[in-house]
N, C-alpha and C positions, 0 to 999 in steps of 0.2 A: 638435513632436510627440515623445512619449517612450513607450516600451513596455518590457515585461519580456521579455528574450530568454533562452532556455535555453542557457547557454554550455557546460555539460558535465554529465555524469551518472556515477554509479558505484554499486557494490553491494558487499556483504560478506555472507558466510554463515559459520556455524561450520564447524570441521573435521569434527566428528562426523557420519558418514553413518548414517542409520537406514533399513534396507531393509524391504521388505515381508516378507521372510523372517523378519527380527527380530520383526515384528508377529505373524506366525504363531506363533512360539515364545512370545511374551509373552502372547498371548490364548488359546493352546491350540486354535486352529482356523485354517482356511484363509481369510484375509481378502485374500490377495494376488490371487486370481482376481477377486474383486469389484472391488477397487481398480483392477486393470488394465482390466477390461472396462467399468466404469461411470464412473470418474473419471480414468483414465489417470495415476494417481500410482504411481510405481514405487519412489521413495525420497524422503527429506527430510533436512534438516539440523537438528540440535538443539544447543542450547547445552550446554557441558560444565559440570561443577561449578566454581563460581567465575567463570563467564562470565555476562555480563548484557547487557541491551538497549543500555546505553551503549557497551559494547565494539564492538558491531556498528555503531552510529551513527558512532563516531569513525573506524572503518576505512573505511566507505563515504564519509564526509566527506573524509577525507584523499585518497582516490583521486580524488574529484571535483575537489577543489581543485588537485591535481597536474595533471590533464588540462586544467583551465582556465588554468593558470599564474597562479593567484590565491593570495595568501598569506592565512593565517587572520586576521591582523591587519587585513586589508582588508575583512573581513565586517562588514556593518552590522546584520544580523539573522539569527538562527538559529531556525527553527521545526521542532520535532520532532513528528511525527504518530505517536502510538502509543496503544494501550490496554493495553500491557504495560510500564509505566514503570519506571525504575530504583527510584524510591521513590514513595509517595503524595505526599510533600512532602519536599524541594524538587523542582523540575522536572528532568526528564531533560535538557532543553536547557541548564540552568545547568551541569550536570556536563560535558556535551559541550563547552560553551564554554570551560571551564577547561582541559580536557584538550587541546583544539586550540590553545590560546593565542590565542583570538579575543577579545582584550581590549577591542575597540571595540564588539563586537556586543551588541545587546539580544537577549533570548531569551524564548521561551515554548513550552509544550507545547500541543498541540491534540488533542482526542479526539473523532473521529467514527467510532471503531472502524476497520473496514477501508476506509471511504471517506476516511480521514484524509489520505493523500498528496495526493489530488486537491483536497480542501478546502484543504490547505495551499498548493498551487499557486495556487489562487484568491486566497487571502489575501495570499500573498507578492507575486504579480503586482500586486495592487492597492495594496499598500504602495509599490512602486516607481513606479507610475503616478501616485499621489496625492501623494507627498511627496518632494521633491528630496534629502532627507538619506539616502535609501535607494538605494544603487547596487548593492550585492551582497547578495543574500539567499539563504541556504542552506536548502534544504528537505530533510528526511530523513523517510522513512517507515520505521518500525522495528517489529519483531515478535519477541517472545520467548515465544510462547505455550506452548512445551514446559514452562515453569515452572508452568503453570496447568492441566495436563492430568491427568485421572484415568487412570492407566495400565491400568485394567481396563474403561474405557468405550470400546468399539470404535467408537461413533458419532463420537467426537471424536479419540481418540488416533491413529487411522489417517490422519487428513487433514492435520494441522497441522504446519508446519515453522517455523523461525526464520530471520530474515534482515533485511537493511536495504538500502534504496536511497535514493540522494541525487540531487539536482539543484541546480545553481547558476543562479539567476535574476539577470541583470544588466540595468541600465538601458541602453537603446539608443534612438537616433533612427531606427533602421531602420523603414521602412514595409513591408518584405517578410517580416519574421520576427517571432516572438514571440507573446505572448498575444493571443487573438482574442475569444472569448466563453466564458462559464461559467454554471453553474447549480447551486444547492444546493437539495435537497428532503429532507424528512423525513416518514416515516409512523410517528409515535410510538406508534401503537396496537400495534406489534409489539415494543415495548421490553422486554416481559417474556418474549419467546419464546426468546431466546438471550443468554447473557451470563455474567459472573462476578458473582454477586449478594451475596457477603459480602466485607467488607473496607472498606466505606464507612460513612457515618453511618447509613444505613438499617438495615444489618445488620452490626455489627462481627463480627470473627472470634472465635467462641466455640467451645467443645467441641461444642455442638449443630450449629453451622454446618459445622464440619469433618466431623462424622459424616455429615451430609447432602451433603457435597461441594459446598457452596454457595460455598466459596472457590476452586473450580475451574470451568473452563468447562463449561457445560451447554447442551445443546439441549433446551429445555423443550417446544416444539411444532415440528412440521414445517411449514416455510414452503411456500406454494403454489409449485409448480415453475415456473409461468409468470410469477411476480412479477418476477424480475430481468430476463429477456428483454424483457418488456413495458416496464419502466421504462427500461432501457438504450436500447432502440430509439426510444422516444418522446422521450427526452432528446436523442438524436442528431439527430432530425428537427427539434426545436425549435432546437438550436444551429445547425444548417445553415441554417435559415431566417433566423436573426438574422445569420449571417455572410455570407449570400449565396452559399452553396456547396450542393452535394448530397453525399450519402454516397458517390457515385462519385468525387468529388474527393478523398476522404480516402485517404491512402496506407496508413495502418496504424491499427488500433484497439488500444488497451491497456485491458484489461477485468479487473475483479476475478476472480481465478482460483481460485474454490472449486469450480467445476463446469464442465468443458470443454464439456459438452452445452448448458448455458445460454449459453455464449459462441457456440457454433455456431448455436443457435436465434436469437440476436440477429442474427447475420450473415444468416441466412435471411430474417428479417423485413425486413431492410434491403436484401435482394437483392444481397449482397456475397459474394465468395468467402471460404471459411473461411481461406485463406492470408493474408488481410488482418488477422487477429487473432492476433498472435504469443503463444504460450503457453510457460510454463516450469514449470508445476506438476508435470510429469512427473518432473523431477529434484529439485525443491525442496519439493514439497507445497504446502499453502496457507499463504502467508506474510502474509496480512492486509494491513495498510497498507503493507507492503514490496513486495507482489507486482507492482504496476504499475511503479514505478521499476526494479525488478529486470528485469522483462520489457523495459522500454525500453533499459536498459543492454545486455542480451543481444542485443537487435535491432541496436543500433549496432555492437556488436563483430562481429556476423555479416554486417554490410552490408545488413541488411533495411531499415533506415531510414538516412537521411543528411540533412545540412543542407538546408533548403528543403522537405522533406516536410511535408505537412499531416497531423497526427495527432489522434486523438480519445482522450481519457482518460475512462473510465467506471467509477466506483467505487461500491460499495455495502458497507454494513456494519451491524452491530447498532445497533438504534435504532428503526426502520431509517433509516439515513442514506444518501442518494444524492448523489453529486457528479460533475459532468461538465465537461469543458472541451475547447476546440479550441486547438491551438497550431501555429504554423508553425515548425518546427525551424530 
């Protein structure tokens, strides 16, 4: 028997702190009150001039490797989950591999938007389970969305922050820990509702695209508020049935952190206390594919989770993509 065990995790955020007060000044109105009362975001971190997604990936990766006592040259595979890449081409993962000195590692980027980290966990775990040449797989969820924000659009600029979270998956013969079950789903009918629509082959960046802010993040339509809670709770129940456990057995839920009320509604549907869903958006804003590993790292550091705990990862992102997994830490 072999499985993928999560040996360590880490995170990195930029130094620049952007407060709600700064948002008030930037937009010329009070947005702090709404942010505090409705989404409980008080500040976020943004990349500075000259900083990029790869910088955050490298910092989170180095912290993770140090915790795991694994050298970069021992890595077999690096997967970067991001929709704010270093370049359109080549991959961010190749940049990170070089900067880490992970000379043996294969690399690729993965984009399922904010569901990316959980999707990458699914992929990385199955590489280890399926192929003996993969022993150490580094997963990084990274987000540099501040580079794509329209500073005058209060619907987007107030919510998003930058960061990276990483996890090291290692091959193990343990039957008590590691990957259990996972599920990927997509509802592509929502793919035109939110995104960055210029810069690819469909719509290159032109003066017209820039004038319409198509090269920046846009909320085109408002998503049904019940969509995420219904999808997350239903996925949890399906995973539990497959794993032979119940939601009561799960020690902590790590859920995409764009809306704290959606997380709480999910917990209500599952009849679980809100304290079993650790949140970090209050200090970091919405960090997309980085938010779940950042929350996991924060929970470890605060003693909220520990080895042996059963955890659920529930991610969703533009597309709409949904990814879920159960792990025994």
